[in-house]
N, C-alpha and C positions, 0 to 999 in steps of 0.2 A: 601392770599393777595400777589400780585406780588411785587417784589422789586422795589424801585425807580430806575430810569435811571439817571446815573451821566455822564455828558459829560465834557471833558476838551478841550484843544486847545487854551487857552488864552496865554500860555507861549511859546515864540518862541526864542530858543537859536540861530537858524540859520535864516539868511535872505533868500529871494527867490533866490538871486544871488548866495549865498553860497550853497544852496541846488543844484542848477544847476551845480556848479563847482564840488561838490562831485559826482553827477551823471555822469558827463562827464568823470571824472578821473576813476571812477569805470568801465565804459564801456571800456575805454582804457585797463584797467587791464584784463578784460574778453576777449577782442579781441586779445591782444598782449602777455600777460603773460600766461594766460590760467589757467586751473585747472588740477591737477593730480588726476586721477581716475583709480585705478588699478583693474578694474572689467570689463572684456570684454563685457558682455551684456549691460552695461551702455554705453561703448564706441560705440558699434554698434547702440544703440538707438540715441545717439547724432549725429552720422554720418548720419543716416537715415533721420534725421530732419534738415540737412543742416549745422551742425557744422563742423569745421575743426578738424580732429582727427589725432594725431600722435601716432600710436599704439606702436612704439618702446619706446617712452617716457611716454606712458599712459597719454597723455596730450590732453585736450579738449579746443578749442578756440571758444567762442560764438560771433556771430555777433550781432550788434545793433538790427537788425530786428528780430532775434530769441528771444532776451531778451524782446523786446517790445511786440511781439506776445504772449509770454508766460504770461507776466504780465496781459494782457487783458483777457486771458483765466482763470486766477485764480479768485475765488470769492472775491469780495470786502468786503463781510461780510458773516457770516454763524451762524446758531444757534447751540450752543454746549448744548446738552440737559441734564437736570437733570432727575432723575427718580422719583422725587416727585414734587408736585405742587409748583410753584414759584421758582424752583431752576435751570431753564434753563437760559442761558445767550446768548445774541446776541453779537457776537464778530466782531468788525469793526467800521468804521467811527471814531468818537471821543469818543465813549462810554468807560468808565473806569471800569475795573474789576481787583480786587486783589485776589491772591491766594497763595498757598504754592509751595514748590519745593525744590530742592537742592540735594537730595540723600546723606545726611550727613552720615558719618561713625559712629558718636558717638551721644549719648543722654545725656543731662544734665537733670536728672529726678527731680521729686518733692522732693526727699531726698537730692538734690544737689550733687548727685553722677554722675560723668562722666563715662560712660561705653559704650561698643559697642551696636549698635542698634539691635533690635529684631523684630520678626514678631508681637509680642504683641504691640510694640511701634507704628507700622503702624496702627493697629486696633484702639489703643487709640487716636492717633493723628487724624485719620479719624473721630472718634466720636466727638472729640473736635472741629474739623473743621466744622462738620455738625451743631454745636450749636452756632457758632460765626456768628453774623449777618452781619459783614462787609467782610466776606470771601466768595468768589464766586465759587471757583473751587479747586480741590484737586489734586496736583501732588505729587507722592510718595516722602516723604521728607527724608527718612532714609533707609539705606541698612540693611536688616535683616541677621545678621551674624549666626543665629541659623537655617537657612534654606539652604539646598543644592543648590549650584549655578545653577544647571540645572533646578531647579523649582522656582527660584526667580521670574521670570516673572509672572507665574500664581498665586503664593502664595501672593506676594505683592499686585498685582492689584485686586485679588479676595477679600482679606481682606479689601482693600479700598472700593470696591463696596458693601461689606457687611455692612459697617459702616457709609457710607455717601451717601445721595441721590444727592449730587452735582456732576457736571461733573468730571471725573477722567482721569488722564493722567500719563504717566510714560515712562521711557527709556526702551530700549530693550536689553536683555542680550544674547539671541540666537534666531535663526529662528524658532525652534520648539516651544519655549515659546511664540513667537509672534502668531503663528498659533493657539496654544492652547487657549490663552486668547481671541482671536477673536471668536473661537468656543464657549467658555464659555459665552462671551458677547452676542452671537447670541441666545443661549438658554435663557438667561435672557430677551432678547428683544422679543423673540417669533420666530425669524428667522433671517437669515443674511440680508435679504432684509429690514426687519423692523429696524435692527440696522443701516443699511446704510442710511435709510430715517431719522432716529432720533438718530444720534450717541451720546452716553453718555460716550464713552471712546475714548481717543486719544493717540498718541504715540510721542516719541521724539527720533530722530536719528541724531547723531552729524556730523557736518562738522568740520574737523580739520584745525585749523589755523597754518600756512598760506596756504590757497588755495588748500586743499586736502580733498578727500573723500576716506576713506578706503574701501576695498572690502566688508567687513561685513556690514558697514553702507550704502553703495550704494545698497546692496541687500535689507536691511531693508526698505530703502526709496522707492524702487521700489515695494516692497510687500505691504506696507501700502497704497501707491498711487493706486495700482490695486484695492484694496478694497474701495477706496474713503473715507477713514476715516480721521479725523483731524490729522494733522502732523505738528510738529515743527522740522525744520532742524537746531537745535541749533548750533551756532558757537560762540566761546569764545576767540577772540583775546586779548592778553595781551599787552598793550602798552609798548614798550621797550623790549619785549621778543619774542612774536610770531606775532607782528605787529609793525609798526613804533612807536617811542616814542611819537610823536606828536599826539594830539587828532584828528586833521584833517586827518592825515595819517591813523590812526586806523579806523576812520569812512569810509574812502575810501575802505580799505580792507574789513571791516565789511559789507559794502554795497554790494560789489562784491560777498562776500560769501553768504549773505542773498538772493541776486538775483539768485545765482546759485541754491539754494534750491528750489526757486519758479519755475525756468525753468525746473529743473529735474523732479519735480512732475507733471508738466503740460504736459511734453512730454510723460510720462507714461500714464496719465489719465487726460485729460483736465477737469477742474472743480473741481479737488481734493481740499478740504478745507485745504490750507496750510498757515501757518503763515510766515510773514516776520520776521525771527527769529534772535535774537541778545542777546548775553551775554558778552558784552565787559567789561574788567577790566583794571586797571592800575597796575603798579609795584612800590614798594618802592625801588628805586635804591640803597639805603643804605643797605637794608637787603635782597634784592632779593625776597621779599615776594609779592605774588599777593594780591591786595587789592580789596575787594568786596564792602567796605563801603565808599570809597573815594568820595569826592564831584565831582571829575572829572568823575568817573563812572556814577554818577547821571546826569551830563551834557551830557555825550555821549548817555545815554539812552533817554534823552529828545530830542536830535538831531536825534537819530534813529527813534523815534516816528514821527518826522516831515518827515523823508524820507519815512516812511511807508504811511503817509497821502498823500505825493506827488505821490506815485504809486497807491494809493487807495487800499492798502492791509492791512489786520488785522495784528497787530504787537504783538510779544511775546518778552517781555523785562524783565530785571532783576534789581530790586532795592529793598530796604528795608532790605537787609541783612547787617551785620556788621562784622568788624574784631575784635571786642571785644570778650573776652573769657567768659564774664558773662553778665547778664542783668543789666548793669550799665549805667552811664551817657553817656559814649562813644557809647554804643549800641543804646541808645535812640536818640542821636543827629544824628548819621550816618543813622539810619533807617528812621527817620522822614524827614531829609533834602532831601535824595534821593527819598523817596516815594512821597513827595510833588511835587518835580520837575516833576516826571513822570505823576502824576495825572493832574497837571496843563497843561502839554503838550498834554494830551489826549491819554496816553498809553492804549492799549486795554486789554491785557492779561498780567498783571504784576505779574510775579511769583517770588518765593523766598522771598515774602514780609512778611511771617509769620514764626517766630521761629528760624531763622538762626543766629548762632553765629560763631565766629572763622573762618570767611571767608567761611561760609557754610560747615564747617567740622563737626559742632555740631548743633543739634536741641534741643530746650528747650520748654517744655510744658508751663512754665511761660511766656517765651518770646512770645508765641502765644497770650496770653492775652494782653500783653503790645503792641504788634504790632496791635492787633485788635483795641486798643485805638488810635494808631497812624493813622491807615487807616481810622478810623472813623472821625478823625480830617481832613484828606485829603478830604474825601467825603463831610463833612460839608462845607469845603471851596468851593468845586465845586458847592454845592447847592446855595451858595451866599446869598444875602439879597433879600427877597421877598418884592417888593414894590407894594402895591395896597391900595385902600381906607381904608380897614380894618386895615392893618398893619401900615399904617401911623398914625392911632390912634387919629385923631383930636378930635372926639367926646369924647373919653375917657379922653384925656388931658383936654378938656373943662369941663367935668363933675367933675374931681378931683380938678382942679383949683390950684391956688398958695398955697403952704404950705401943700398940702395933700399928700397921698401916694397911691400906686397902688396895694398893696398886696391883697386886698379883691375884686378887680374889676373882673367882669366876663371876661373881655378882657384878663386879666392876667391868669386866670384859663384856658381859651380856648387855649392859646399859650404856657403855661409854660413847657409842656412836649415835644414840638416839635421845639421850637425856638432855644434852646441851646443843644449842644451835651453833653451827660453825659458819660464820660469814666468809665470803670469798675475798673481799678487799681489805678487811681489817688485819692489822699486824699485831700478833700477840706474843712475839718473841721477846726474849730478854734484850735489853738495850744494846749491848755490844754485838749480839748476833744481828740485830737490825742494822747497825752501822756496817758490819761486815757484808751484809746482803745488799748494800747500796743505798741505805737510808731512804727507802721509797715511801712516799706518802700514799694515802688512799687513792688519790686521783691517778697516780702512776700505776699502782697495782691494778686498779680497775681497767686502765687502758690495756695492760698486758693480758688480763683475763678476757676482755672483749676481743682483742686481736687473736688470741688462741682459739676462742670459740668460733670465730668467723673463719678460721683456717681449717677447722674440722670438717670433714665431708658430711654432707647431709643426704638423707634418702629422698628420692623424688616424692613430692607430695601429690602431684597430678601425673598420671601415667603419660608417657610420651605420645601414645596414640590418641589420647583425649586432647592433649595439648595441640597436636597437629590438626585435629578437627576444628578446634576453637580458632586457631590462627588462620585457617582457610576461610572461615566464615567472617572473621574480624581482622582483616589485614592491617588495620590501624594500630594493632597491638605491637608495641616495640619489644625487641628481644635483646636480652643482655648476654654478651658473649663472655668467654673466659678471661678476656682482657679488660673486663669491666666497661667496655664501650657499648654505646647503643648502635645496633645494626639499623640500617636504613629502614624506615617505615613511615607511613603517612602520619603516624602519631608523633613522630619526633621532630625536633626543630634544631 
């Protein structure tokens, strides 16, 4: 059964006039301030396509016409494929999809121990993600400290693909790792051509705020675009630090940086499925801390969504994370408020919406469950209220009449499982029954749900014979055994 389609777009934080002002100011930035790109092949590519290039300053200046042409070449939507039935998603328009992300350094595990992330955590979180009905895609959420950095690309992404059939995405650590994971994905798909026709893996290569692309990331962007695989050119301006302190100023810079990512990919390979990519944050000027869960970050992501709709580009945005260190009240209200804004605005590919604590420095299995409930509430909001002859229920009201009740009515039975959303970690019992059941709060209930889901058997995502072929060609891939230990491999330490 295919997943329901949820669409937003009812919430507008910006007026049409304000969208136009942001656009025009961003064009001025691209034309007159320019971008620093210290990578000669990229500079040559831009110059060849009509951009003004200052080789001494490694500076690129984009004309309005070049930006406009590139936007038109980029797909307005594309299918990001799952490898199991019902797990593909169409990204674009005002369709709303939530997923993971973050590449946290630490894990708050089910024993409530905060520790460095491991390759086992990637596997477990991928399995958990595969079982959560409101989670649509899996971006690698944690860095595996027990794997050699030279093999992080293939080990992290391969463990993700082994454990979830949903679309997989992740950052790039080195060029060889990028090439290797594309080869592995091609084996899984049956060929490179089949992978390109039905991509189930995508990549993230960052633009540095303000207005800079490093040599390594320029190389990665060009390489992914040559293959024509899904790409997010993630840019994360921090208002007051790496962007103007005003939200409007940060949006101008963010828009210029996002458009640069679109232009760059389309110059390499017109039609490359690229996201209008944005990860804006604010700063607490008292503590100098970056804030991922502030309501202002939520507002900016809603505004960014409108900008993407204006350009008819699929957007990659960041909400649902929190600056709280634990799955507590702060985590819940920061995650819920920013996630709801993005959903109502019509954000397409909303990442870091599951499990992220402490400004995305820590990932929590229990928070995955709590965030699944939060996202479920967002999606239920988007579904709205269905008005038709049957749901208006005149005949049922007339049949029950004054003083009756509706508990045993067929109409009640028909709708009782679909009309209201039922979260997993919320407790809706009467008080005494809650006491009798152990007085569990949402954190405890979420831990129990996560543990139960992880104990459930999972169907193999990659056939054993394909796995064997891949491991023979890539002996540096680590293998997780039934005791949760790493088997010896050149990729483990």
